[in-house]
C-alpha positions in Angstrom: 0.0 0.0 0.0 2.9 2.4 0.8 4.3 1.8 -2.6 0.9 2.6 -4.3 0.6 5.7 -2.2 4.1 6.8 -3.2 3.3 6.2 -6.9 0.1 8.0 -6.7 1.7 11.0 -4.9 4.4 11.1 -7.5 1.8 11.1 -10.2 -0.2 13.8 -8.6 2.9 15.9 -8.0 4.0 15.4 -11.7 0.5 16.4 -12.9 0.5 19.4 -10.5 3.9 20.5 -11.7 2.9 20.1 -15.3 -0.2 22.0 -14.6 1.7 24.7 -12.8 4.2 25.1 -15.6 1.4 25.1 -18.2 -0.4 27.8 -16.2 2.8 29.9 -15.9 3.3 29.6 -19.7 -0.3 30.6 -20.3 0.0 33.5 -17.9 3.1 34.7 -19.6 2.4 34.2 -23.3 -1.4 33.6 -23.6 -2.9 36.2 -21.3 -4.7 39.3 -22.5 -3.7 41.2 -19.4 0.0 40.6 -19.9 -0.3 41.5 -23.6 -2.1 44.8 -22.9 -1.0 48.0 -24.7 0.7 50.6 -22.7 -1.0 53.9 -22.1 -2.8 56.0 -19.5 -6.1 57.5 -18.6 -8.2 57.6 -21.8 -5.5 56.4 -24.2 -3.4 53.4 -25.4 -0.3 53.4 -27.5 0.2 51.0 -30.5 3.2 48.7 -30.4 6.0 49.0 -33.0 5.1 45.5 -34.3 1.5 45.4 -35.3 1.7 41.7 -36.3 1.7 41.0 -32.6 -1.9 41.2 -31.4 -2.3 43.5 -28.4 -5.2 44.2 -26.2 -7.1 47.3 -25.1 -7.3 46.6 -21.4 -6.5 49.8 -19.4 -7.4 53.4 -19.7 -11.1 53.2 -20.8 -13.2 56.2 -20.0 -16.4 55.0 -18.4 -19.8 56.7 -18.5 -22.3 54.5 -16.7 -26.0 55.1 -17.3 -25.5 57.0 -20.5 -25.5 56.1 -24.2 -23.2 58.8 -25.7 -22.2 59.3 -29.3 -18.8 60.6 -30.2 -20.2 64.0 -30.8 -21.7 64.1 -27.3 -18.4 63.0 -25.8 -16.4 65.8 -27.5 -14.8 68.0 -24.8 -16.5 66.1 -21.9 -14.6 65.0 -18.9 -14.9 61.3 -18.1 -16.9 60.3 -15.1 -14.7 57.3 -14.3 -11.7 55.4 -15.7 -11.7 51.6 -15.7 -10.2 48.6 -17.3 -12.0 45.9 -19.3 -13.5 43.4 -16.9 -13.2 45.4 -13.7 -16.9 45.6 -13.2 -18.9 42.5 -14.0 -22.1 44.6 -14.3 -23.4 48.1 -13.7 -24.5 47.7 -10.1 -21.6 49.5 -8.5 -22.6 52.8 -10.2 -26.2 52.3 -11.2 -27.5 50.4 -8.2 -28.8 47.7 -10.6 -27.0 45.1 -12.7 -29.1 46.1 -15.6 -28.7 49.4 -17.5 -26.5 51.1 -20.1 -23.0 52.6 -20.3 -20.5 54.1 -22.8 -16.8 53.3 -23.1 -14.3 55.6 -24.8 -10.6 55.1 -25.6 -8.0 56.9 -27.8 -5.7 54.6 -29.7 -2.5 56.5 -30.5 -0.3 55.6 -33.4 3.3 57.0 -33.2 4.4 55.2 -36.4 3.2 55.3 -40.0 -0.5 54.8 -40.7 -1.6 51.3 -41.4 -4.8 49.2 -41.7 -5.8 47.5 -38.5 -8.6 45.4 -37.2 -10.5 45.6 -33.9 -11.7 42.3 -32.5 -14.5 42.7 -30.0 -15.6 39.5 -28.3 -19.0 39.0 -26.7 -20.2 42.6 -26.0 -22.8 42.1 -23.3 -25.5 42.1 -24.4 -26.2 44.8 -27.2 -24.1 47.6 -28.4 -22.9 50.0 -31.0 -19.3 50.5 -32.1 -17.9 53.8 -33.4 -14.4 54.3 -34.9 -13.2 57.9 -35.5 -16.8 59.1 -35.1 -18.3 56.7 -37.6 -20.7 53.9 -36.7 -18.9 50.7 -37.9 -21.0 47.9 -36.3 -23.8 46.8 -34.1 -24.3 43.8 -31.9 -28.0 43.4 -31.3 -30.0 46.5 -30.8 -29.5 49.1 -28.1 -32.7 51.1 -28.7 -35.1 49.3 -28.8 -33.3 46.6 -26.7 -32.7 43.3 -28.5 -29.8 41.3 -27.2 -27.5 39.4 -29.5 -24.2 38.2 -28.3 -21.7 37.8 -31.1 -18.0 38.3 -31.8 -17.2 41.3 -34.1 -14.2 42.2 -36.2 -14.0 45.8 -37.5 -11.3 47.2 -39.8 -10.0 50.8 -39.7 -7.2 53.0 -40.8 -4.9 54.0 -37.9 -3.8 57.6 -38.2 -2.1 59.4 -35.4 -5.1 58.9 -33.1 -8.2 56.7 -33.4 -11.2 57.3 -31.2 -13.0 54.1 -30.1 -16.5 54.5 -28.6 -18.5 51.5 -27.5 -22.1 51.8 -26.3 -23.5 48.9 -24.2 -26.9 48.0 -22.9 -27.9 44.9 -20.9 -31.2 43.8 -19.4 -30.7 40.1 -19.9 -27.4 38.6 -18.6 -25.7 38.7 -15.2 -22.5 40.1 -16.9 -22.8 43.6 -18.5 -20.8 45.9 -20.7 -17.2 45.6 -21.9 -16.3 42.6 -19.8 -13.7 41.0 -22.2 -10.8 43.1 -23.5 -10.9 43.9 -27.2 -7.9 43.0 -29.4 -6.2 45.1 -32.0 -3.7 44.1 -34.7 -3.3 43.7 -38.5 -6.1 41.8 -40.2 -3.7 38.8 -40.7 -2.8 38.8 -37.0 -6.5 38.9 -35.9 -7.2 36.1 -38.5 -4.4 34.0 -37.0 -5.7 34.6 -33.5 -9.2 33.5 -34.4 -7.9 30.5 -36.3 -5.8 29.3 -33.4 -8.7 29.8 -31.0 -11.1 27.9 -33.3 -8.6 25.0 -33.6 -8.1 24.7 -29.9 -11.8 24.9 -29.0 -12.5 22.5 -31.9 -10.2 20.0 -30.3 -11.8 20.5 -26.9 -15.4 20.4 -28.2 -15.4 17.9 -31.0 -12.7 15.7 -29.4 -14.9 15.3 -26.3 -17.9 14.8 -28.4 -16.1 12.1 -30.5 -15.0 10.3 -27.3 -18.6 10.4 -26.0 -20.2 9.2 -29.2 -17.6 6.5 -30.0 -18.5 4.9 -26.6 -22.2 5.7 -26.7 -23.4 2.2 -26.4 -21.0 1.5 -23.5 -21.9 4.4 -21.3 -25.6 4.2 -22.1 -26.1 0.5 -21.5 -23.2 -0.6 -19.4 -24.0 -1.4 -15.8 -20.8 0.2 -14.6 -21.7 3.6 -13.1 -18.3 5.1 -13.7 -18.6 4.5 -17.5 -22.0 6.2 -17.6 -20.8 9.1 -15.6 -17.6 9.6 -17.7 -19.7 9.4 -20.9 -22.1 12.0 -19.6 -19.2 14.1 -18.5 -17.7 14.0 -22.0 -21.0 15.1 -23.5 -21.6 17.9 -21.0 -18.1 19.2 -21.4 -18.5 19.2 -25.2 -21.6 21.3 -24.9 -19.9 23.5 -22.3 -17.0 24.5 -24.6 -19.2 24.9 -27.7 -19.9 28.6 -27.0 -17.2 30.0 -29.4 -18.9 28.3 -32.3 -22.4 29.5 -31.1 -21.1 33.1 -30.8 -19.5 32.9 -34.3 -22.8 31.7 -35.7 -24.6 34.5 -34.0 -27.2 32.4 -32.2 -29.7 35.0 -30.8 -30.8 33.1 -27.7 -28.9 34.8 -24.9 -30.4 33.6 -21.6 -30.9 29.9 -22.7 -27.3 29.7 -24.1 -25.7 31.2 -21.0 -27.9 28.9 -18.8 -26.9 25.9 -20.9 -23.2 26.9 -20.5 -23.6 27.3 -16.7 -25.6 24.1 -16.4 -23.1 22.0 -18.4 -20.3 23.4 -16.3 -22.2 22.4 -13.1 -22.9 18.9 -14.5 -19.2 18.4 -15.3 -18.3 19.4 -11.8 -21.0 17.2 -10.3 -19.8 14.1 -12.3 -16.1 14.9 -11.4 -17.1 14.9 -7.7 -19.0 11.6 -8.1 -16.1 10.0 -10.0 -13.4 11.2 -7.5 -15.6 10.1 -4.6 -15.9 6.6 -6.1 -12.2 6.3 -6.9 -11.0 7.6 -3.6 -13.4 5.8 -1.4 -14.9 9.1 -0.2 -18.3 8.2 -1.5 -19.1 6.2 1.6 -18.3 9.2 3.9 -21.1 11.2 5.4 -19.7 14.5 4.3 -19.7 13.3 0.7 -23.2 11.8 0.8 -24.9 14.5 2.9 -23.0 17.6 1.8 -20.8 17.5 -1.3 -23.1 15.4 -3.5 -26.4 17.3 -2.6 -24.7 20.7 -3.0 -23.3 19.7 -6.5 -26.7 18.4 -7.6 -28.5 21.5 -6.3 -26.1 23.8 -8.2 -27.1 22.1 -11.4 -30.7 23.1 -10.7 -29.7 26.6 -9.6 -27.8 27.3 -12.9 -31.1 26.6 -14.8 -33.7 28.1 -12.5 -32.0 31.4 -11.7 -30.8 32.6 -15.2 -34.1 31.6 -16.9 -36.8 32.3 -14.3 -35.6 34.5 -11.4 -32.9 36.9 -12.6 -35.0 38.4 -15.4 -37.6 39.5 -12.9 -35.4 40.0 -9.8 -32.1 41.4 -11.1 -31.0 42.3 -7.6 -30.2 38.6 -7.0 -27.6 38.7 -9.8 -24.7 39.6 -7.5 -25.8 36.9 -5.0 -26.0 34.4 -7.8 -22.5 35.3 -9.0 -21.1 35.1 -5.4 -22.7 31.7 -5.0 -21.1 30.4 -8.2 -17.7 31.9 -7.2 -17.8 30.4 -3.7 -19.0 27.0 -5.0 -16.3 26.7 -7.6 -13.6 27.5 -5.1 -14.9 25.0 -2.6 -15.6 22.3 -5.2 -12.1 22.6 -6.7 -10.5 22.4 -3.2 -12.7 19.3 -2.5 -11.6 17.6 -5.7 -8.0 18.2 -4.6 -8.8 16.7 -1.2 -10.3 13.6 -2.8 -7.4 13.1 -5.1 -4.9 13.2 -2.1 -7.2 10.9 -0.1 -7.4 8.1 -2.6 -3.9 7.9 -4.0 -3.2 4.4 -2.8 -6.6 2.8 -3.5 -6.6 2.2 -7.2 -4.7 0.8 -10.1 -2.6 2.8 -12.4 -5.4 4.0 -14.6 -7.7 4.7 -11.6 -5.0 6.8 -10.1 -4.6 8.7 -13.3 -8.3 9.4 -13.4 -8.2 10.5 -9.8 -5.2 12.7 -10.3 -7.0 14.2 -13.4 -9.9 15.0 -11.2 -7.5 16.7 -8.7 -5.9 18.6 -11.5 -9.3 19.7 -12.7 -10.0 21.0 -9.2 -6.7 22.9 -9.1 -7.6 24.5 -12.5 -11.0 25.6 -11.2 -9.4 27.2 -8.1 -6.8 29.0 -10.3 -9.5 30.2 -12.7 -11.6 31.6 -9.8 -8.6 33.3 -8.1 -7.3 34.9 -11.3 -10.6 36.5 -12.4 -9.8 39.8 -14.2 -6.1 39.0 -14.1 -6.0 36.1 -16.6 -7.9 35.7 -19.8 -6.6 33.5 -22.6 -5.7 35.0 -26.0 -5.7 32.0 -28.3 -6.3 29.1 -26.0 -9.0 28.1 -23.5 -9.5 28.8 -19.8 -7.7 26.7 -17.2 -11.0 25.2 -16.1 -11.6 24.0 -19.6 -8.1 22.4 -19.9 -8.7 20.6 -16.6 -12.1 19.3 -17.9 -10.4 18.0 -21.0 -7.9 16.1 -18.9 -10.9 14.1 -17.5 -12.2 13.5 -21.0 -8.7 12.2 -22.0 -8.9 10.0 -19.0 -12.1 8.5 -20.2 -10.6 7.9 -23.6 -7.6 6.3 -22.1 -9.9 4.1 -20.0 -11.8 2.9 -23.1 -8.5 2.2 -25.0 -7.2 0.3 -21.9 -10.4 -1.7 -21.7 -10.3 -2.4 -25.5 -6.7 -3.7 -25.1 -7.7 -5.9 -22.2 -10.7 -7.3 -24.1 -8.5 -8.1 -27.1 -6.0 -9.9 -24.9 -8.9 -11.8 -23.1 -10.4 -12.7 -26.5 -7.1 -14.0 -27.7 -6.7 -16.1 -24.6 -10.2 -17.4 -24.8 -9.8 -18.3 -28.4 -6.6 -20.2 -27.6 -8.2 -22.1 -24.8 -11.4 -22.6 -26.9 -9.3 -24.2 -29.6 -7.6 -26.4 -27.1 -11.0 -27.4 -25.6 -12.4 -28.1 -29.1 -9.4 -30.3 -29.9 -9.8 -32.2 -26.7 -13.6 -32.7 -27.2 -12.9 -33.7 -30.9 -10.4 -36.4 -29.8 -12.9 -37.7 -27.2 -15.7 -37.8 -29.7 -13.5 -39.5 -32.3 -12.5 -42.1 -29.7 -16.1 -42.7 -28.8 -17.2 -43.1 -32.4 -14.3 -45.5 -33.1 -15.4 -47.6 -30.2 -19.0 -47.6 -31.3 -18.1 -48.5 -34.9 -16.0 -51.4 -33.7 -18.8 -52.6 -31.4 -21.3 -52.3 -34.3 -19.0 -54.2 -36.5 -18.7 -57.0 -34.0 -22.5 -57.1 -33.6 -23.0 -57.2 -37.4 -20.5 -60.0 -37.7 -22.2 -62.0 -34.9 -25.6 -61.5 -36.7 -24.2 -62.6 -40.1 -22.9 -65.9 -38.7 -26.4 -67.4 -37.9 -27.7 -65.8 -41.1 -25.1 -67.6 -43.2 -25.9 -70.9 -41.3 -29.6 -70.5 -42.3 -28.7 -70.0 -46.0 -26.4 -73.0 -45.8 -29.1 -75.2 -44.3 -31.5 -74.1 -47.1 -29.0 -74.9 -49.7 -28.3 -78.3 -48.1 -32.0 -79.1 -48.2 -32.3 -78.0 -51.9 -29.2 -79.9 -52.9 -30.1 -83.1 -50.9 -32.9 -83.9 -53.4 -35.3 -84.0 -50.5 -38.8 -84.7 -51.7 -40.6 -81.4 -51.3 -43.9 -80.2 -52.7 -43.9 -77.3 -55.0 -45.3 -74.8 -52.4 -42.6 -75.8 -49.8 -39.8 -75.4 -52.4 -41.1 -72.0 -53.2 -41.0 -71.0 -49.5 -37.4 -72.2 -49.3 -36.5 -70.1 -52.4 -38.1 -67.0 -50.9 -36.4 -67.7 -47.6 -33.0 -68.0 -49.3 -33.6 -64.8 -51.3 -34.7 -62.8 -48.3 -31.7 -64.1 -46.3 -29.5 -62.9 -49.1 -31.1 -59.5 -49.1 -30.7 -59.2 -45.4 -27.0 -60.2 -45.7 -26.6 -57.4 -48.3 -28.2 -54.9 -45.9 -25.9 -56.0 -43.2 -22.9 -55.4 -45.5 -24.3 -52.0 -46.3 -24.7 -51.2 -42.6 -21.2 -52.5 -41.9 -19.7 -50.3 -44.5 -21.6 -47.3 -43.1 -20.4 -48.0 -39.6 -16.8 -48.0 -40.8 -17.2 -44.4 -42.0 -16.8 -45.2 -45.7 -19.4 -42.8 -47.0 -16.9 -40.8 -49.0 -15.4 -43.9 -50.4 -18.4 -45.7 -52.1 -17.9 -46.4 -55.8 -20.1 -44.3 -58.0 -21.1 -45.4 -61.5 -23.8 -44.3 -63.9 -27.3 -45.4 -62.9 -30.2 -44.9 -65.3 -33.0 -44.1 -62.8 -35.7 -45.1 -65.4 -34.4 -48.7 -65.6 -33.4 -48.8 -61.9 -36.8 -47.7 -60.6 -38.6 -50.0 -63.1 -36.6 -53.0 -61.8 -37.2 -51.9 -58.2 -40.9 -51.6 -58.8 -41.1 -55.1 -60.2 -39.1 -56.7 -57.4 -41.1 -55.0 -54.6 -44.6 -54.8 -56.0 -45.7 -58.3 -54.7 -44.6 -57.4 -51.1 -46.0 -53.9 -51.3 -49.5 -55.1 -52.4 -49.6 -58.0 -50.0 -51.9 -56.2 -47.5 -54.2 -54.7 -50.1 -52.6 -51.4 -50.8 -51.8 -50.3 -54.4 -48.2 -49.7 -55.5 -47.9 -47.5 -58.7 -44.9 -46.2 -60.7 -44.7 -43.0 -62.7 -41.7 -42.5 -65.0 -40.9 -39.7 -67.5 -40.2 -40.4 -71.1 -36.8 -38.6 -70.7 -34.1 -40.9 -69.4 -32.4 -39.5 -66.3 -29.0 -40.7 -65.2 -27.1 -40.1 -61.9 -23.8 -41.2 -60.5 -24.3 -43.5 -57.6 -24.4 -46.9 -56.0 -27.4 -49.1 -56.7 -27.3 -51.0 -53.5 -27.4 -47.9 -51.3 -30.1 -46.3 -53.5 -32.1 -49.4 -53.2 -31.7 -49.4 -49.4 -32.9 -45.8 -49.3 -36.0 -46.5 -51.5 -37.0 -49.6 -49.6 -36.9 -47.5 -46.4 -39.1 -44.8 -48.0 -41.5 -47.3 -49.6 -42.0 -49.7 -46.7 -42.2 -46.8 -44.3 -45.0 -45.2 -46.5 -46.7 -48.6 -46.7 -46.9 -48.9 -42.9 -48.8 -45.6 -42.6 -51.2 -46.3 -45.6 -54.6 -47.9 -45.1 -55.6 -51.1 -47.0 -57.4 -49.3 -49.8 -54.7 -46.6 -50.1 -52.0 -46.0 -52.7 -48.2 -45.6 -52.6 -46.7 -44.0 -55.7 -43.1 -44.1 -56.7 -42.4 -41.3 -59.3 -39.4 -39.7 -61.1 -39.2 -36.2 -62.6 -36.6 -33.7 -63.7 -36.1 -30.4 -61.7 -33.5 -28.3 -63.4 -30.2 -30.1 -62.9 -31.7 -32.6 -60.4 -33.5 -35.9 -60.5 -36.4 -36.0 -58.0 -37.4 -39.5 -56.8 -40.6 -39.2 -54.8 -42.6 -41.7 -52.7 -46.1 -40.4 -52.1 -48.7 -42.1 -49.8 -52.3 -41.5 -49.0 -51.9 -42.0 -45.3 -52.8 -39.9 -42.3 -50.0 -37.4 -42.8 -47.4 -36.1 -40.3 -47.8 -33.5 -37.6 -46.1 -30.2 -38.4 -44.1 -30.3 -35.1 -42.6 -33.7 -36.2 -41.5 -32.6 -39.7 -38.2 -30.9 -38.7 -37.1 -34.0 -36.8 -38.0 -36.9 -39.2 -34.5 -37.4 -40.5 -32.9 -37.3 -37.1 -31.3 -40.4 -35.8 -33.5 -42.2 -33.3 -36.7 -40.1 -34.0 -39.9 -42.1 -34.4 -43.5 -41.5 -33.6 -45.2 -44.7 -34.7 -48.5 -45.3 -33.0 -47.6 -48.9 -32.0 -44.3 -47.7 -30.5 -42.3 -49.8 -32.9 -39.2 -48.7 -34.9 -35.8 -47.5 -33.9 -35.7 -44.2 -35.9 -32.9 -45.4 -38.2 -34.7 -45.7 -41.6 -35.1 -42.1 -42.5 -31.7 -41.3 -41.0 -30.1 -43.8 -43.4 -32.1 -42.2 -46.3 -30.7 -38.8 -45.5 -27.1 -40.1 -45.3 -27.5 -41.9 -48.6 -28.7 -38.7 -50.2 -25.7 -36.8 -48.8 -23.4 -39.6 -50.0 -24.7 -38.9 -53.5 -24.4 -35.1 -53.2 -28.2 -34.7 -52.9 -30.9 -34.0 -50.3 -33.8 -35.7 -48.6 -37.0 -33.7 -48.1 -40.6 -34.2 -46.9 -43.9 -32.5 -47.4 -47.0 -33.5 -45.5 -50.4 -32.3 -44.3 -52.6 -34.1 -41.7 -55.3 -36.1 -43.4 -53.8 -35.7 -46.9 -50.7 -38.1 -46.9 -47.0 -37.4 -47.2 -44.4 -37.1 -50.0 -40.8 -38.0 -49.4 -38.4 -36.7 -52.1 -34.8 -37.8 -52.8 -33.1 -35.2 -55.0 -29.9 -36.4 -56.8 -27.7 -34.4 -59.1 -28.0 -35.5 -62.7 -24.8 -36.7 -64.5 -23.4 -34.8 -67.4 -23.9 -36.5 -70.8 
């Protein structure tokens, strides 16, 4: 356990150090406040290198409660000076978060004139933009008030001094006015900034969405709670960081979009707390079940109810709502760090990584809260968003790790399955060999007395014993039937030896073969009063086969049909051509076969004779004879209308 704790602590320290270095790098090179233009009250001075995007942060003249045009501002002393983002809304000067204000700044150019662009992100929530006294753009409508939060880019010619006047009005959102510092630079520099920002947020948004959707079935239907929570976290995070694309598209829904953003952020934080609680073992603690989890779930509801239903009618609660969010993020981030430290030794390597990622996310939230109005990314994302993406990457790593484990397990199972199949196959082959040998011995034992019977018959016939004609006929019939039985035993013996694929095939004309079979078996078939008929086509049909095995199959079909046909019934043996097949059918006028029995008729050992006789071998032999000849055996039957058994054999080429 000490080793696991040490490894987890080292991992957390490594992630924290990496996060600290990343934050320092972002603070130094991707921070609007450290890239601000120099200046003083009411003015900023352009840099010598305009290809480096700079930001208009400090020195803004601030006129709260007034919408002033450039003409109205001429010669007027400013009421206040401020920097972009100092006041989240108008309440410090107007007593209400809602209202209007005007911002003014002089951009001095001490170099040669050039064409520049002003990038104004998310002016809250409606405004007008003036450059050198000319109206160059609108975001929404100030009068009458119609909010529309978008990002705007406005080009201008920088002379010695450029006057920038921005009018703002807000009666919708809990942030107001010029909250995000505008950027200024050449059109190519602004384009590069927007391209880089789009690429980074594209990675965060669509990468998270891809991870969520690629494992959709797993996190929707898997019983593992962690997988479901991680999948929902990826989806909520993807929606949370989609706002740059919504702003670029100019989606006009202000309150619902900001409520969606806050709600998704609260859901990500809730799921991170649940995940860290499970991985660290803190989920069983009372402070987690009774305080942390209910508070996180309640904040999800608050982020929907307040922006949509309370703040529009009671704007005085806006500052309270903002303070609650500020305090909750600070406490939740610290709690995630606590859970990460608590559970370092309780999980495997991947679990520790997820837990440390949750702790890193908590650290990023704390840093984001504590650096409000001191850090704002230029091209990249907020620290909180990078921390959330670390959790998404953890879910992706978890799925890859699980896929690798499943592949290895599948390979192992396939290997053992093949070994098990080989073992079972050897056992079955041994059993079949023993059964064939036993059947061969039994057939041999049966053939011995049968041969003795034939010998006795021949001795009587050769001994010139005085026999009447009728008795002599009986002896001839007995000798013939004993010979036929001996042939059948030879056939069964060959079948028991597994010689199906080795039987000799030679051309057999079915017209002649069936005609001879009919003549040989007609007396026995009609002995009990049934009628035995033969139907042959004029066309001569030839197959490659063995006459003895075909005769055995037909005898099984004919005598089986005879046993189910009444005394005044008919058994019909017929032959016809079906494309490249010869169809030999035996049709009876018996009682028919039940539909439930039809699929099992050709199975070995299946029999449903009313008198309980039969061993269920006849039709099984018929099917095997058909397979030996490359054909099929089929049956059609309806209760009360008789049955038709068909032996289909492939025709031989001429």
